[in-house]
All heavy atoms as an XYZ file, in Angstrom:
1024
protein
N     137.164    102.745     94.710
C     136.251    101.905     93.973
C     135.659    102.725     92.838
O     135.168    103.813     93.028
C     135.180    101.413     94.947
C     133.966    100.884     94.315
S     132.705    100.381     95.497
C     132.828    101.566     96.788
N     135.691    102.174     91.643
C     135.162    102.883     90.488
C     133.702    102.531     90.264
O     133.196    101.541     90.796
C     135.970    102.521     89.239
O     135.667    101.207     88.840
N     133.021    103.334     89.461
C     131.621    103.052     89.144
C     131.471    101.710     88.439
O     130.448    101.053     88.562
C     131.032    104.162     88.272
C     130.782    105.431     89.060
O     130.694    105.353     90.300
O     130.678    106.496     88.430
N     132.508    101.304     87.704
C     132.444    100.024     87.005
C     132.403     98.855     87.977
O     131.909     97.784     87.647
C     133.646     99.880     86.069
N     132.936     99.051     89.194
C     132.932     97.996     90.207
C     131.577     97.835     90.861
O     131.343     96.889     91.595
C     133.965     98.280     91.298
C     135.375     98.238     90.753
O     135.625     97.511     89.786
O     136.231     98.927     91.332
N     130.690     98.757     90.638
C     129.378     98.719     91.290
C     128.344     98.050     90.395
O     128.384     98.157     89.182
C     128.922    100.120     91.652
C     129.826    100.728     92.697
C     129.280    102.048     93.144
N     130.203    102.607     94.106
C     129.963    102.699     95.395
N     128.840    102.289     95.896
N     130.846    103.219     96.205
N     127.412     97.383     91.041
C     126.316     96.732     90.310
C     125.465     97.764     89.597
O     125.024     97.566     88.484
C     125.497     95.909     91.310
C     124.409     95.092     90.664
O     124.654     94.482     89.615
O     123.311     95.062     91.244
N     125.193     98.878     90.276
C     124.413     99.969     89.686
C     124.705    101.228     90.463
O     125.323    101.194     91.509
C     122.923     99.639     89.717
O     122.487     99.472     91.041
N     124.228    102.355     89.958
C     124.473    103.640     90.602
C     123.139    104.296     90.895
O     122.303    104.430     90.010
C     125.333    104.512     89.687
C     125.657    105.853     90.300
O     125.903    105.919     91.516
O     125.672    106.837     89.551
N     122.918    104.705     92.159
C     121.627    105.276     92.575
C     121.222    106.460     91.710
O     120.054    106.648     91.423
C     121.685    105.683     94.044
N     122.178    107.268     91.285
C     121.842    108.445     90.505
C     121.435    108.124     89.074
O     120.859    108.948     88.392
N     121.750    106.916     88.600
C     121.457    106.547     87.223
C     120.263    105.609     87.111
O     120.069    104.976     86.090
C     122.678    105.855     86.591
C     123.848    106.808     86.439
O     123.614    108.024     86.343
O     124.993    106.327     86.413
N     119.458    105.496     88.138
C     118.318    104.589     88.133
C     117.224    105.159     87.244
O     116.597    106.151     87.586
C     117.800    104.376     89.548
C     116.721    103.325     89.630
O     116.252    102.872     88.565
O     116.348    102.955     90.741
N     116.966    104.537     86.080
C     115.949    105.072     85.178
C     114.550    105.024     85.771
O     113.700    105.827     85.413
C     116.055    104.175     83.939
C     116.689    102.918     84.426
C     117.564    103.299     85.585
N     114.287    104.086     86.687
C     112.963    103.980     87.294
C     112.685    105.103     88.283
O     111.533    105.370     88.610
C     112.807    102.640     88.015
C     112.808    101.467     87.051
O     112.401    101.668     85.885
O     113.210    100.368     87.460
N     113.717    105.769     88.782
C     113.532    106.802     89.806
C     112.755    108.003     89.283
O     112.131    108.713     90.060
C     114.887    107.246     90.357
N     112.777    108.240     87.979
C     112.052    109.377     87.416
C     110.650    109.000     86.957
O     109.829    109.872     86.698
C     112.830    109.961     86.229
C     114.110    110.642     86.678
O     114.160    111.121     87.817
O     115.052    110.676     85.877
N     110.382    107.711     86.852
C     109.075    107.251     86.412
C     108.127    107.200     87.606
O     108.477    106.672     88.649
C     109.182    105.849     85.798
C     109.945    105.818     84.500
C     109.236    106.567     83.389
O     108.010    106.457     83.271
O     109.929    107.285     82.640
N     106.913    107.732     87.456
C     105.944    107.633     88.556
C     105.621    106.167     88.839
O     105.621    105.333     87.934
C     104.714    108.365     88.029
C     105.174    109.153     86.857
C     106.388    108.455     86.315
N     105.361    105.866     90.091
C     104.953    104.517     90.467
C     103.510    104.292     90.026
O     102.656    105.164     90.200
C     105.052    104.335     91.981
C     106.450    104.370     92.575
C     106.381    104.388     94.090
C     107.264    103.183     92.090
N     103.241    103.137     89.471
C     101.870    102.794     89.085
C     101.072    102.505     90.351
O     101.532    101.780     91.228
C     101.869    101.579     88.171
N      99.908    103.108     90.480
C      99.065    102.909     91.654
C      97.655    102.521     91.229
O      97.195    102.875     90.148
C      99.014    104.173     92.549
C     100.373    104.446     93.165
C      98.539    105.385     91.768
N      96.979    101.813     92.080
C      95.636    101.301     91.792
C      94.568    102.387     91.826
O      93.496    102.210     91.272
C      95.286    100.188     92.771
C      95.334    100.632     94.206
C      96.435    100.608     95.020
C      94.279    101.186     94.983
N      96.123    101.115     96.258
C      94.795    101.482     96.263
C      92.941    101.480     94.726
C      94.032    102.039     97.262
C      92.186    102.034     95.743
C      92.731    102.301     96.995
N      94.852    103.514     92.468
C      93.818    104.535     92.668
C      94.047    105.791     91.825
O      93.456    106.833     92.093
C      93.747    104.906     94.142
S      95.324    105.505     94.815
N      94.908    105.707     90.821
C      95.247    106.884     90.012
C      93.997    107.621     89.554
O      93.007    107.016     89.162
C      96.086    106.472     88.811
N      94.040    108.933     89.634
C      92.934    109.766     89.199
C      91.998    110.179     90.329
O      91.212    111.107     90.172
N      92.088    109.495     91.451
C      91.262    109.853     92.602
C      91.946    110.958     93.402
O      93.168    110.948     93.547
C      91.031    108.628     93.504
C      90.325    107.478     92.832
C      88.868    107.774     92.522
O      88.292    108.709     93.099
O      88.298    107.053     91.673
N      91.168    111.886     93.923
C      91.729    113.004     94.684
C      92.567    112.533     95.872
O      93.606    113.100     96.178
C      90.583    113.901     95.172
C      91.048    115.010     96.092
C      89.899    115.665     96.828
O      88.724    115.440     96.491
O      90.211    116.409     97.757
N      92.146    111.499     96.520
C      92.794    110.998     97.734
C      93.945    110.036     97.452
O      94.613    109.566     98.363
C      91.760    110.291     98.613
C      90.865    109.371     97.829
C      89.641    109.684     97.314
C      91.129    108.033     97.409
N      89.126    108.610     96.612
C      90.017    107.583     96.664
C      92.201    107.162     97.596
C      89.948    106.311     96.106
C      92.120    105.894     97.039
C      91.007    105.482     96.311
N      94.207    109.740     96.202
C      95.148    108.690     95.832
C      96.570    108.942     96.319
O      97.219    108.024     96.811
C      95.153    108.491     94.322
S      96.182    107.096     93.811
N      97.063    110.151     96.193
C      98.454    110.416     96.570
C      98.714    110.077     98.031
O      99.722    109.450     98.370
C      98.810    111.871     96.281
N      97.782    110.456     98.902
C      97.950    110.173    100.332
C      97.831    108.672    100.590
O      98.646    108.080    101.306
C      96.917    110.960    101.178
C      96.953    110.515    102.623
C      97.172    112.448    101.058
N      96.840    108.041    100.002
C      96.608    106.615    100.227
C      97.762    105.770     99.697
O      98.237    104.862    100.381
C      95.284    106.180     99.567
O      94.232    106.948    100.137
C      95.014    104.706     99.764
N      98.227    106.060     98.495
C      99.317    105.282     97.912
C     100.615    105.471     98.687
O     101.357    104.508     98.922
C      99.508    105.667     96.444
N     100.897    106.682     99.132
C     102.090    106.928     99.935
C     101.987    106.202    101.266
O     102.951    105.586    101.739
C     102.297    108.441    100.145
O     102.396    109.066     98.866
C     103.566    108.718    100.941
N     100.811    106.246    101.890
C     100.601    105.543    103.157
C     100.758    104.032    102.982
O     101.264    103.344    103.879
C      99.231    105.877    103.732
N     100.365    103.516    101.829
C     100.513    102.087    101.561
C     101.992    101.706    101.531
O     102.391    100.685    102.093
C      99.832    101.704    100.231
O      98.441    102.026    100.331
C     100.005    100.239     99.903
N     102.813    102.533    100.906
C     104.256    102.261    100.846
C     104.879    102.400    102.228
O     105.613    101.534    102.688
C     104.947    103.214     99.848
C     104.486    102.907     98.429
C     106.471    103.114     99.963
C     104.878    103.947     97.410
N     104.595    103.494    102.905
C     105.216    103.753    104.208
C     104.504    103.036    105.346
O     105.011    102.998    106.463
C     105.250    105.258    104.488
C     106.171    106.049    103.569
C     106.106    107.526    103.904
C     107.596    105.537    103.663
N     103.320    102.473    105.072
C     102.542    101.825    106.113
C     103.029    100.435    106.470
O     102.585     99.856    107.455
N     103.935     99.906    105.711
C     104.512     98.616    106.067
C     105.418     98.846    107.270
O     106.199     99.791    107.296
C     105.263     98.026    104.888
C     104.305     97.721    103.748
C     104.920     96.910    102.669
C     103.821     96.586    101.666
N     104.320     95.973    100.481
N     105.312     97.973    108.247
C     105.924     98.190    109.562
C     107.379     98.672    109.509
O     107.740     99.620    110.193
C     105.833     96.907    110.382
C     106.447     97.024    111.766
C     106.256     95.760    112.567
C     106.861     95.892    113.941
N     106.669     94.684    114.737
N     108.213     98.047    108.722
C     109.639     98.342    108.771
C     110.112     99.307    107.692
O     111.227     99.821    107.771
C     110.437     97.046    108.694
C     110.223     96.196    109.905
C     109.475     95.056    109.982
C     110.739     96.426    111.219
N     109.498     94.565    111.256
C     110.268     95.382    112.048
C     111.544     97.417    111.789
C     110.578     95.286    113.390
C     111.859     97.320    113.141
C     111.374     96.272    113.919
N     109.304     99.569    106.667
C     109.752    100.431    105.566
C     110.206    101.812    106.034
O     111.298    102.257    105.661
C     108.668    100.552    104.504
C     108.553     99.349    103.613
N     108.803     98.053    104.023
C     108.192     99.243    102.317
C     108.612     97.220    103.022
N     108.235     97.911    101.964
N     109.400    102.533    106.829
C     109.869    103.861    107.239
C     111.108    103.801    108.126
O     111.943    104.710    108.085
C     108.679    104.473    107.982
C     107.668    103.409    108.143
C     108.036    102.255    107.281
N     111.257    102.725    108.897
C     112.440    102.594    109.755
C     113.684    102.392    108.901
O     114.724    103.028    109.129
C     112.268    101.438    110.765
C     113.497    101.302    111.656
C     111.017    101.631    111.603
N     113.594    101.529    107.900
C     114.726    101.296    106.998
C     115.096    102.596    106.289
O     116.273    102.971    106.229
C     114.395    100.174    105.982
C     115.444    100.100    104.878
C     114.257     98.832    106.695
N     114.105    103.292    105.765
C     114.364    104.566    105.078
C     115.001    105.563    106.043
O     115.978    106.233    105.704
C     113.072    105.125    104.458
C     112.602    104.206    103.315
C     113.271    106.554    103.947
C     111.194    104.483    102.826
N     114.471    105.648    107.257
C     115.015    106.566    108.266
C     116.480    106.260    108.565
O     117.319    107.161    108.647
C     114.169    106.475    109.542
C     114.597    107.401    110.618
N     115.349    106.974    111.698
C     114.401    108.728    110.783
C     115.574    108.004    112.489
N     115.016    109.085    111.959
N     116.806    104.976    108.739
C     118.193    104.598    109.045
C     119.120    104.936    107.882
O     120.239    105.383    108.088
C     118.299    103.118    109.394
C     117.591    102.712    110.663
C     118.050    103.551    111.867
N     117.495    103.072    113.096
C     116.342    103.467    113.634
N     115.607    104.366    113.011
N     115.922    102.973    114.774
N     118.659    104.723    106.652
C     119.497    105.056    105.493
C     119.620    106.565    105.306
O     120.657    107.049    104.851
C     118.952    104.382    104.230
C     119.095    102.856    104.198
C     118.341    102.270    103.011
C     120.563    102.438    104.164
N     118.586    107.310    105.677
C     118.685    108.774    105.642
C     119.728    109.256    106.637
O     120.532    110.132    106.324
C     117.329    109.416    105.970
C     116.286    109.449    104.865
C     114.926    109.838    105.439
C     116.697    110.407    103.747
N     119.710    108.699    107.839
C     120.627    109.133    108.896
C     122.039    108.593    108.727
O     123.011    109.297    108.979
C     120.098    108.720    110.271
C     118.991    109.619    110.770
O     118.667    110.619    110.103
O     118.440    109.312    111.849
N     122.149    107.326    108.318
C     123.456    106.679    108.304
C     124.119    106.572    106.957
O     125.272    106.158    106.870
N     123.396    106.918    105.900
C     123.969    106.777    104.569
C     124.026    105.316    104.158
O     123.418    104.457    104.799
N     124.757    105.019    103.096
C     124.833    103.648    102.591
C     125.325    102.677    103.665
O     126.221    103.005    104.458
C     125.844    103.738    101.445
C     125.798    105.163    101.014
C     125.534    105.946    102.268
N     124.703    101.488    103.699
C     125.059    100.474    104.692
C     125.003     99.091    104.082
O     124.196     98.834    103.191
C     124.053    100.481    105.853
C     124.066    101.680    106.723
S     122.911    101.390    108.091
C     122.618    103.078    108.572
N     125.826     98.205    104.627
C     125.730     96.795    104.297
C     124.533     96.179    105.007
O     123.957     96.777    105.930
N     124.177     94.978    104.601
C     123.001     94.312    105.149
C     123.108     94.147    106.666
O     122.172     94.491    107.395
C     122.806     92.941    104.477
C     121.555     92.250    104.904
C     120.362     92.470    104.228
C     121.554     91.363    105.982
C     119.192     91.819    104.620
C     120.392     90.722    106.375
C     119.212     90.957    105.690
N     124.224     93.612    107.149
C     124.362     93.358    108.585
C     124.371     94.646    109.398
O     123.808     94.702    110.497
C     125.607     92.525    108.880
C     125.450     91.095    108.404
O     124.339     90.559    108.362
N     126.550     90.486    108.014
N     124.994     95.679    108.888
C     124.998     96.972    109.563
C     123.577     97.527    109.646
O     123.147     98.028    110.692
C     125.907     97.945    108.813
C     126.026     99.302    109.465
C     126.878    100.266    108.658
O     127.328     99.924    107.539
O     127.090    101.392    109.151
N     122.845     97.411    108.566
C     121.464     97.885    108.543
C     120.603     97.058    109.498
O     119.793     97.606    110.247
C     120.917     97.831    107.116
C     119.586     98.495    106.839
C     119.565     99.954    107.291
C     119.259     98.407    105.356
N     120.804     95.745    109.514
C     120.049     94.880    110.423
C     120.320     95.273    111.872
O     119.408     95.315    112.702
C     120.390     93.412    110.193
C     119.549     92.461    111.039
C     119.856     91.017    110.691
C     118.989     90.054    111.449
N     119.068     90.160    112.891
N     121.547     95.578    112.177
C     121.905     96.011    113.535
C     121.245     97.347    113.868
O     120.773     97.562    114.989
C     123.430     96.107    113.668
C     123.876     96.525    115.020
N     124.152     97.836    115.343
C     124.069     95.802    116.145
C     124.510     97.910    116.612
N     124.464     96.695    117.127
N     121.210     98.257    112.911
C     120.616     99.585    113.115
C     119.096     99.535    113.242
O     118.500    100.383    113.889
C     120.987    100.525    111.962
C     122.100    101.472    112.319
O     122.826    101.203    113.289
O     122.226    102.491    111.623
N     118.476     98.563    112.576
C     117.019     98.408    112.641
C     116.751     97.320    113.684
O     116.447     96.184    113.361
C     116.419     98.043    111.270
C     114.900     97.929    111.356
C     116.810     99.069    110.217
N     116.883     97.680    114.925
C     116.781     96.735    116.037
C     115.432     96.023    116.033
O     114.384     96.658    115.921
C     116.969     97.494    117.356
C     117.076     96.564    118.533
O     117.658     95.478    118.369
O     116.576     96.923    119.619
N     115.472     94.695    116.113
C     114.247     93.916    116.215
C     113.760     93.313    114.916
O     112.809     92.537    114.915
N     114.385     93.636    113.801
C     113.944     93.102    112.510
C     114.689     91.800    112.219
O     115.885     91.683    112.516
C     114.146     94.138    111.372
C     113.403     93.724    110.107
C     115.622     94.371    111.105
C     113.356     94.813    109.032
N     113.989     90.827    111.666
C     114.637     89.569    111.286
C     115.331     89.755    109.928
O     114.997     90.658    109.157
C     113.617     88.440    111.197
O     112.782     88.616    110.068
N     116.263     88.876    109.639
C     116.965     88.931    108.352
C     115.997     88.772    107.190
O     116.107     89.468    106.180
C     118.036     87.842    108.278
O     119.051     88.096    109.212
N     115.035     87.868    107.313
C     114.068     87.649    106.235
C     113.215     88.882    106.000
O     113.006     89.296    104.854
C     113.168     86.459    106.560
C     111.975     86.363    105.597
C     111.667     84.990    105.171
C     110.493     84.830    104.253
N     110.347     85.705    103.143
N     112.714     89.488    107.069
C     111.865     90.671    106.924
C     112.677     91.832    106.349
O     112.196     92.560    105.475
C     111.194     91.040    108.259
C     110.486     92.380    108.173
C     110.215     89.951    108.677
N     113.916     92.006    106.798
C     114.756     93.062    106.247
C     115.008     92.815    104.766
O     114.896     93.729    103.945
C     116.081     93.172    107.006
C     117.062     94.209    106.462
C     116.452     95.611    106.439
C     118.353     94.195    107.281
N     115.325     91.584    104.407
C     115.564     91.246    103.006
C     114.322     91.528    102.160
O     114.419     92.131    101.082
C     115.963     89.769    102.898
O     116.193     89.419    101.563
N     113.152     91.111    102.655
C     111.902     91.362    101.929
C     111.616     92.859    101.813
O     111.169     93.336    100.769
C     110.723     90.671    102.618
C     110.770     89.157    102.507
O     111.576     88.626    101.704
O     110.007     88.491    103.245
N     111.871     93.610    102.892
C     111.646     95.059    102.875
C     112.559     95.739    101.867
O     112.118     96.588    101.096
C     111.864     95.658    104.266
O     110.891     95.200    105.163
N     113.842     95.363    101.878
C     114.790     95.960    100.946
C     114.420     95.627     99.500
O     114.524     96.481     98.618
C     116.211     95.495    101.260
C     116.810     96.077    102.536
C     118.064     95.306    102.933
C     117.099     97.563    102.370
N     113.961     94.400     99.271
C     113.537     94.020     97.923
C     112.330     94.855     97.486
O     112.294     95.372     96.367
C     113.193     92.530     97.876
C     112.802     92.045     96.498
C     112.522     90.552     96.456
O     112.937     89.823     97.361
O     111.867     90.134     95.487
N     111.341     95.005     98.370
C     110.151     95.792     98.044
C     110.502     97.261     97.806
O     110.040     97.873     96.835
C     109.124     95.665     99.167
C     107.786     96.280     98.805
O     107.296     96.029     97.687
O     107.231     97.017     99.642
N     111.344     97.815     98.664
C     111.760     99.214     98.503
C     112.576     99.389     97.225
O     112.497    100.426     96.562
C     112.529     99.690     99.729
C     111.699     99.831    100.997
C     112.605     99.994    102.227
C     110.720    100.987    100.893
N     113.353     98.378     96.870
C     114.108     98.414     95.619
C     113.200     98.378     94.398
O     113.422     99.098     93.427
N     112.154     97.550     94.464
C     111.194     97.474     93.353
C     110.465     98.792     93.150
O     110.031     99.101     92.045
C     110.185     96.348     93.606
C     110.783     94.969     93.456
C     109.852     93.854     93.909
O     108.718     94.144     94.352
O     110.275     92.686     93.825
N     110.334     99.571     94.209
C     109.677    100.879     94.128
C     110.681    101.999     93.847
O     110.341    103.169     93.905
C     108.917    101.149     95.418
C     107.712    100.219     95.579
C     107.075    100.367     96.932
C     105.810     99.552     97.050
N     105.947     98.140     96.766
N     111.912    101.622     93.535
C     112.993    102.569     93.219
C     113.243    103.548     94.360
O     113.566    104.711     94.129
C     112.719    103.291     91.903
N     113.120    103.064     95.598
C     113.418    103.882     96.771
C     114.780    103.540     97.353
O     115.441    104.402     97.941
C     112.339    103.691     97.850
C     110.930    104.106     97.436
C     109.921    103.697     98.505
C     110.868    105.600     97.186
N     115.196    102.290     97.201
C     116.480    101.820     97.722
C     117.266    101.196     96.579
O     116.709    100.490     95.737
C     116.270    100.788     98.859
C     117.569    100.101     99.234
C     115.665    101.459    100.085
N     118.549    101.479     96.572
C     119.459    100.940     95.575
C     120.329     99.866     96.226
O     120.773    100.025     97.362
C     120.342    102.078     95.030
C     121.151    101.630     93.844
O     120.626    101.061     92.912
N     122.440    101.908     93.887
N     120.553     98.783     95.514
C     121.422     97.695     95.974
C     122.658     97.686     95.087
O     122.551     97.557     93.871
C     120.676     96.365     95.861
C     121.472     95.161     96.274
C     120.622     93.901     96.034
N     121.269     92.716     96.538
C     122.119     91.965     95.854
N     122.434     92.289     94.608
N     122.657     90.896     96.398
N     123.825     97.814     95.727
C     125.076     97.844     94.961
C     126.006     96.756     95.459
O     126.182     96.596     96.661
C     125.779     99.187     95.149
C     124.976    100.382     94.687
C     125.689    101.687     94.987
O     126.832    101.857     94.529
O     125.098    102.508     95.691
N     126.584     96.026     94.542
C     127.618     95.070     94.899
C     128.926     95.847     94.929
O     129.354     96.393     93.916
C     127.684     93.906     93.897
C     126.373     93.127     93.926
C     128.870     93.003     94.208
C     126.268     92.037     92.886
N     129.540     95.925     96.102
C     130.757     96.721     96.246
C     132.011     95.856     96.325
O     133.119     96.371     96.259
C     130.683     97.674     97.469
C     129.607     98.718     97.261
C     130.438     96.918     98.757
N     131.823     94.540     96.469
C     132.959     93.634     96.491
C     132.486     92.270     96.004
O     131.435     91.802     96.429
C     133.535     93.531     97.908
C     134.907     92.926     97.931
O     135.592     92.873     96.920
N     135.321     92.450     99.100
N     133.253     91.655     95.128
C     132.865     90.362     94.569
C     133.239     89.197     95.482
O     132.466     88.277     95.660
C     133.523     90.170     93.199
C     133.016     91.126     92.135
C     131.578     90.858     91.730
O     131.129     89.699     91.785
O     130.900     91.834     91.360
N     134.457     89.195     96.030
C     134.923     88.091     96.880
C     135.571     88.661     98.121
O     136.625     89.270     98.028
C     135.915     87.217     96.119
C     135.261     86.415     95.037
C     136.227     85.437     94.442
C     135.530     84.615     93.371
N     136.376     83.603     92.821
N     135.023     88.483     99.270
C     133.672     87.945     99.469
C     132.637     88.972     99.004
O     132.905     90.167     98.978
C     133.575     87.737    100.982
C     134.510     88.756    101.549
C     135.626     88.900    100.540
N     131.472     88.480     98.663
C     130.422     89.371     98.180
C     130.016     90.324     99.286
O     129.763     89.911    100.420
C     129.191     88.572     97.689
C     128.052     89.500     97.327
C     129.574     87.705     96.502
N     130.029     91.604     98.978
C     129.573     92.628     99.913
C     128.599     93.519     99.162
O     128.909     94.035     98.097
C     130.737     93.458    100.437
C     130.276     94.613    101.291
C     131.322     95.101    102.266
N     131.123     96.458    102.709
C     130.055     96.923    103.345
N     129.041     96.139    103.583
N     129.981     98.176    103.725
N     127.413     93.656     99.739
C     126.355     94.458     99.131
C     126.107     95.661    100.018
O     126.165     95.565    101.248
C     125.060     93.628     98.967
C     123.925     94.478     98.445
C     125.309     92.440     98.051
N     125.864     96.788     99.399
C     125.579     98.016    100.135
C     124.239     98.565     99.657
O     123.945     98.545     98.465
C     126.701     99.016     99.857
C     126.710    100.207    100.762
C     127.963    101.019    100.560
O     128.036    101.752     99.558
O     128.884    100.892    101.390
N     123.454     99.038    100.613
C     122.140     99.614    100.315
C     122.188    101.110    100.564
O     122.776    101.567    101.543
C     121.063     98.958    101.187
C     120.913     97.492    100.885
C     121.645     96.537    101.581
C     120.077     97.071     99.864
C     121.529     95.194    101.276
C     119.954     95.717     99.556
C     120.684     94.790    100.270
O     120.565     93.464     99.955
N     121.557    101.847     99.669
C     121.486    103.299     99.798
C     120.138    103.748     99.242
O     119.447    102.995     98.562
C     122.625    103.965     99.017
O     122.541    103.631     97.644
N     119.788    104.963     99.551
C     118.550    105.521     99.022
C     118.781    106.076     97.627
O     119.819    106.685     97.353
C     118.029    106.633     99.933
C     117.559    106.183    101.307
C     117.234    107.389    102.173
C     116.354    105.269    101.206
N     117.823    105.886     96.765
C     117.835    106.549     95.471
C     117.409    108.001     95.712
O     117.033    108.373     96.830
C     116.836    105.878     94.503
O     115.519    106.025     95.050
C     117.161    104.407     94.281
N     117.426    108.796     94.680
C     116.940    110.171     94.817
C     115.477    110.172     95.256
O     115.065    110.991     96.078
C     117.103    110.938     93.504
C     118.559    111.234     93.174
O     119.411    111.164     94.084
O     118.844    111.550     92.003
N     114.702    109.230     94.706
C     113.286    109.127     95.098
C     113.176    108.788     96.586
O     112.371    109.358     97.307
C     112.574    108.067     94.273
C     111.133    107.851     94.732
C     110.443    106.756     93.972
N     110.076    107.256     92.660
C     109.705    106.493     91.649
N     109.668    105.186     91.783
N     109.381    107.026     90.489
N     113.975    107.844     97.057
C     113.960    107.474     98.471
C     114.391    108.628     99.361
O     113.775    108.897    100.399
N     115.440    109.334     98.953
C     115.923    110.476     99.734
C     114.895    111.600     99.773
O     114.844    112.367    100.741
C     117.248    110.990     99.156
N     114.040    111.673     98.757
C     113.017    112.721     98.726
C     111.950    112.499     99.801
O     111.133    113.394    100.059
C     112.368    112.828     97.345
O     111.490    111.738     97.107
N     111.972    111.347    100.452
C     111.035    111.073    101.550
C     111.494    111.687    102.873
O     110.792    111.595    103.880
C     110.838    109.566    101.724
C     109.994    108.896    100.659
C     110.136    107.381    100.740
C     108.536    109.308    100.795
N     112.674    112.318    102.892
C     113.200    112.891    104.137
C     112.171    113.752    104.872
O     111.930    113.531    106.066
C     114.480    113.685    103.891
C     115.037    114.314    105.182
C     116.326    115.074    104.966
N     117.423    114.210    104.601
C     118.155    113.501    105.462
N     117.890    113.562    106.756
N     119.142    112.746    105.055
N     111.523    114.732    104.230
C     110.578    115.553    104.992
C     109.388    114.754    105.523
O     108.859    115.058    106.593
C     110.133    116.638    104.015
C     110.585    116.210    102.671
C     111.689    115.213    102.857
N     108.985    113.723    104.802
C     107.869    112.884    105.254
C     108.281    112.101    106.496
O     107.573    112.084    107.511
C     107.410    111.919    104.133
C     106.323    110.989    104.624
C     106.976    112.699    102.906
N     109.446    111.464    106.443
C     109.950    110.672    107.573
C     110.210    111.573    108.777
O     109.869    111.220    109.917
C     111.225    109.901    107.164
C     110.929    108.915    106.026
C     111.851    109.207    108.362
C     109.975    107.792    106.350
N     110.797    112.743    108.544
C     111.048    113.674    109.650
C     109.739    114.165    110.266
O     109.641    114.309    111.488
C     111.904    114.846    109.176
C     113.345    114.443    108.922
C     114.200    115.554    108.332
O     113.646    116.601    107.894
O     115.432    115.369    108.288
N     108.724    114.402    109.439
C     107.417    114.813    109.963
C     106.772    113.691    110.768
O     106.167    113.935    111.820
C     106.478    115.219    108.823
O     106.928    116.413    108.225
N     106.913    112.443    110.292
C     106.390    111.305    111.054
C     107.083    111.202    112.402
O     106.431    110.978    113.434
C     106.581    110.000    110.265
C     105.700    109.879    109.047
S     106.106    108.451    108.000
C     105.654    107.102    109.084
N     108.399    111.383    112.422
C     109.151    111.309    113.682
C     108.726    112.427    114.632
O     108.497    112.193    115.824
C     110.654    111.385    113.401
N     108.585    113.637    114.114
C     108.186    114.773    114.954
C     106.781    114.562    115.516
O     106.523    114.822    116.702
C     108.259    116.076    114.155
N     105.872    114.069    114.688
C     104.503    113.823    115.147
C     104.517    112.757    116.249
O     103.874    112.910    117.280
C     103.625    113.374    113.984
C     102.177    113.295    114.357
C     101.239    114.265    114.202
C     101.499    112.184    114.963
N     100.027    113.832    114.681
C     100.154    112.559    115.158
C     101.899    110.913    115.373
C      99.216    111.705    115.721
C     100.961    110.065    115.939
C      99.642    110.461    116.106
N     105.275    111.684    116.024
C     105.359    110.615    117.013
C     105.957    111.079    118.330
O     105.481    110.711    119.410
N     107.006    111.890    118.252
C     107.623    112.408    119.476
C     106.660    113.287    120.254
O     106.671    113.312    121.480
C     108.901    113.175    119.128
C     110.026    112.257    118.677
C     111.182    112.995    118.043
O     111.197    114.256    118.054
O     112.090    112.314    117.522
N     105.809    113.980    119.534
C     104.865    114.889    120.193
C     103.639    114.168    120.741
O     103.120    114.537    121.796
C     104.430    115.966    119.203
C     103.486    116.967    119.812
C     103.214    118.118    118.901
N     102.275    119.029    119.540
C     101.613    119.957    118.912
N     101.811    120.142    117.631
N     100.775    120.733    119.552
N     103.147    113.167    120.039
C     101.846    112.584    120.366
C     101.872    111.166    120.913
O     100.816    110.650    121.293
C     100.944    112.615    119.125
C     100.632    113.995    118.664
N      99.768    114.840    119.327
C     101.108    114.694    117.605
C      99.697    115.988    118.689
N     100.508    115.931    117.637
N     103.018    110.508    120.937
C     103.079    109.125    121.397
C     103.910    109.025    122.669
O     104.843    109.788    122.865
C     103.675    108.221    120.312
C     102.952    108.211    118.963
C     103.712    107.345    117.968
C     101.517    107.729    119.107
N     103.537    108.083    123.518
C     104.282    107.829    124.752
C     104.457    106.328    124.905
O     103.709    105.542    124.311
C     103.526    108.413    125.957
N     105.402    105.919    125.707
C     105.610    104.508    125.976
C     104.384    103.914    126.651
O     103.764    104.561    127.516
C     106.838    104.317    126.858
N     104.018    102.710    126.252
C     102.886    102.033    126.865
C     103.252    101.615    128.284
O     104.395    101.238    128.561
C     102.498    100.801    126.048
N     102.291    101.665    129.176
C     102.537    101.279    130.569
C     102.650     99.772    130.707
O     103.317     99.281    131.587
C     101.431    101.833    131.471
C     101.504    103.344    131.568
C     100.458    103.891    132.507
O     100.007    103.166    133.404
O     100.103    105.059    132.338
N     101.959     99.041    129.856
C     102.067     97.587    129.870
C     102.047     97.083    128.437
O     101.827     97.829    127.503
C     100.922     96.951    130.689
C      99.545     97.312    130.144
O      99.322     97.129    128.939
O      98.715     97.765    130.938
N     102.284     95.799    128.278
C     102.419     95.210    126.943
C     101.147     95.323    126.115
O     101.190     95.336    124.904
C     102.828     93.738    127.054
N      99.987     95.398    126.752
C      98.731     95.456    126.014
C      98.260     96.875    125.741
O      97.302     97.064    125.012
C      97.629     94.710    126.788
C      97.938     93.239    126.891
O      98.580     92.693    125.966
O      97.536     92.624    127.901
N      98.920     97.878    126.299
C      98.406     99.242    126.200
C      98.989    100.067    125.072
O      98.682    101.234    124.958
N      99.819     99.472    124.220
C     100.497    100.257    123.198
C      99.739    100.338    121.892
O      98.734     99.698    121.683
N     100.284    101.162    120.995
C      99.757    101.293    119.644
C     100.232    100.078    118.858
O     101.390     99.696    118.922
C     100.291    102.596    118.985
C      99.840    102.676    117.544
C      99.862    103.795    119.765
N      99.330     99.478    118.113
C      99.740     98.325    117.311
C      99.470     98.567    115.851
O      98.884     99.504    115.463
C      99.042     97.057    117.759
O      97.647     97.225    117.806
């Protein structure tokens, strides 16, 4: 498959080098708060984690890998992550249409953050004993 067959190329995303506009710019705490806002959406870090581990994936493969997510929520998450230049959407086949999702350089740069979140969770979180006792 040639680059011409693709809708776009993750490495050529002009938005990936532009800083994201944030509401708290100039505040000392802004970087942490704005990053938490992006990663604080329930499924965003999971989608990023799966793409970090599995590389580019089609929608159905990603849905299968992100166990428990609905098609609508996955679609909305991918759209939001794409708008933030974290995930790239590429059309890899016209008939039938096949779309593949991958991380942009900006999205891949979240690897240490996602790995730190996973390590912290493995160290400090345990399975809830009952349905009401878990972290929500």
